C-alpha positions as CSV (number, residue, x, y, z in Angstrom):
1,M,-1.4,103.5,29.3
2,Q,-1.4,99.9,28.3
3,I,-2.9,97.5,30.9
4,E,-2.1,93.8,30.9
5,F,-3.9,91.4,33.2
6,K,-2.4,88.0,34.2
7,G,-3.9,85.3,36.3
8,R,-1.6,82.8,37.9
9,N,-3.8,79.6,38.0
10,V,-6.8,81.9,38.2
11,T,-9.1,83.3,35.4
12,V,-9.4,87.1,35.3
13,P,-13.1,88.0,35.1
14,A,-14.2,90.8,32.7
15,E,-15.8,92.7,35.6
16,L,-12.5,92.9,37.4
17,R,-10.8,94.2,34.3
18,E,-13.4,96.9,33.8
19,H,-13.3,97.8,37.5
20,V,-9.5,98.3,37.5
21,E,-9.6,100.2,34.2
22,R,-12.2,102.6,35.7
23,R,-10.1,103.0,38.9
24,L,-7.0,103.7,36.8
25,D,-8.4,106.5,34.7
26,K,-6.9,109.2,36.9
27,V,-3.5,107.5,37.0
28,A,-3.6,107.0,33.2
29,R,-4.0,110.7,32.7
30,Q,-0.9,111.4,34.8
31,V,1.5,109.0,33.0
32,S,2.6,108.7,29.4
33,D,0.6,106.7,26.8
34,L,3.6,104.5,26.5
35,A,3.5,103.5,30.1
36,R,2.8,99.8,30.7
37,L,1.0,98.3,33.7
38,E,1.0,94.6,34.5
39,I,-1.5,93.4,37.0
40,E,-1.1,89.8,38.2
41,I,-3.7,88.1,40.5
42,F,-3.3,84.8,42.2
43,E,-4.6,82.9,45.2
44,E,-2.3,81.9,48.1
45,P,-2.1,78.1,48.1
46,N,-2.0,77.8,51.9
47,P,-5.6,77.5,53.2
48,R,-4.5,78.7,56.7
49,V,-3.6,82.1,55.4
50,S,-6.6,84.3,55.9
51,E,-5.6,86.9,53.2
52,R,-5.4,84.5,50.3
53,Q,-6.3,86.7,47.4
54,V,-3.2,88.5,46.2
55,A,-2.8,91.2,43.6
56,E,0.5,92.6,42.3
57,G,0.8,95.6,40.1
58,T,4.0,96.7,38.2
59,L,3.9,100.1,36.4
60,Y,6.8,100.6,33.9
61,L,7.4,104.3,33.3
62,K,10.3,106.0,31.5
63,G,13.3,105.5,33.8
64,V,11.4,104.1,36.8
65,T,9.4,101.0,37.7
66,L,6.7,101.3,40.4
67,R,5.5,98.1,42.2
68,A,2.6,97.4,44.6
69,T,1.5,94.1,46.2
70,D,-1.5,93.6,48.5
71,A,-3.4,90.7,49.9
72,S,-6.9,90.4,51.4
73,P,-9.7,87.9,51.7
74,E,-11.4,89.3,48.6
75,M,-9.8,89.8,45.2
76,L,-11.7,93.1,44.5
77,H,-10.4,94.6,47.7
78,S,-6.8,93.5,46.9
79,L,-7.0,95.1,43.5
80,N,-8.4,98.4,45.1
81,L,-5.4,98.4,47.5
82,V,-2.9,97.9,44.7
83,V,-4.5,100.7,42.5
84,D,-4.5,103.1,45.5
85,E,-0.8,102.3,46.2
86,L,0.2,102.8,42.6
87,A,-1.7,106.1,42.5
88,R,0.2,107.3,45.5
89,Q,3.5,106.2,44.0
90,V,2.7,108.0,40.7
91,K,1.8,111.2,42.5
92,R,5.0,111.1,44.6
93,H,7.1,110.4,41.5
94,R,5.5,113.3,39.6
95,D,5.9,115.7,42.6
96,K,9.6,114.7,42.8
97,L,10.1,115.4,39.1
98,R,8.3,118.7,39.4
99,H,10.4,119.7,42.4
100,R,13.6,118.9,40.5
101,R,12.5,120.8,37.5
102,D,11.5,123.9,39.5
103,A,14.8,123.8,41.5
104,R,16.8,123.7,38.3
105,A,14.8,126.5,36.7
106,H,15.1,128.8,39.7
107,G,18.8,128.0,40.4
108,E,20.1,125.2,42.6
109,P,18.9,125.6,46.2
110,G,22.4,124.8,47.6
111,Q,24.2,127.8,46.0
112,A,23.5,130.2,48.9
113,A,24.4,127.5,51.5
114,D,27.8,127.1,49.9
115,L,28.6,130.8,50.7
116,G,27.3,130.5,54.3
117,L,24.2,132.5,53.6
118,A,20.6,131.9,54.3
119,D,18.0,132.0,51.5
120,G,16.9,135.6,50.9
121,D,20.2,137.1,52.1
122,E,21.7,139.6,49.7
123,I,25.3,139.8,48.5
124,E,27.0,143.1,47.8
125,V,29.4,142.9,45.0
126,E,32.0,145.6,44.2
127,V,33.5,145.8,40.7
128,V,37.1,147.1,40.5
129,E,38.5,148.1,37.2
130,T,42.2,147.6,36.5
131,S,44.4,149.5,34.0
132,P,45.0,147.5,30.8
133,G,48.8,147.9,31.2
134,L,49.0,146.4,34.7
135,S,49.3,142.7,35.1
136,T,48.3,141.0,38.3
137,A,50.2,137.9,37.5
138,G,53.8,137.8,38.8
């Protein structure tokens, strides 16, 4: 996973970069190597806002974009909240893909419902042979 840090009118210290990379190791193992993560940090200009340190994370995956934004009085805490939110979103996305793949492999779950049957009900099928010379079309 490629990680890009941006600071909007704020410099990004090396220890913040290292901390975020350590926290994202687990997420990086779950996504493709081609995934791209942009983390942007900035400070809210209004001094009356108590949660001034804002962190935004955008994770670009194949076919989906995951975003997280959090604010707190400390930048490290904001980054931790963003990383946790992105980890939750990645887990949810992977579970959704896994569920779709399993449903497709085992047959669509809605097939029995179309016949008015519950899952696990059995259908008895009787095969009737017809003579080759008879035609059912009129």
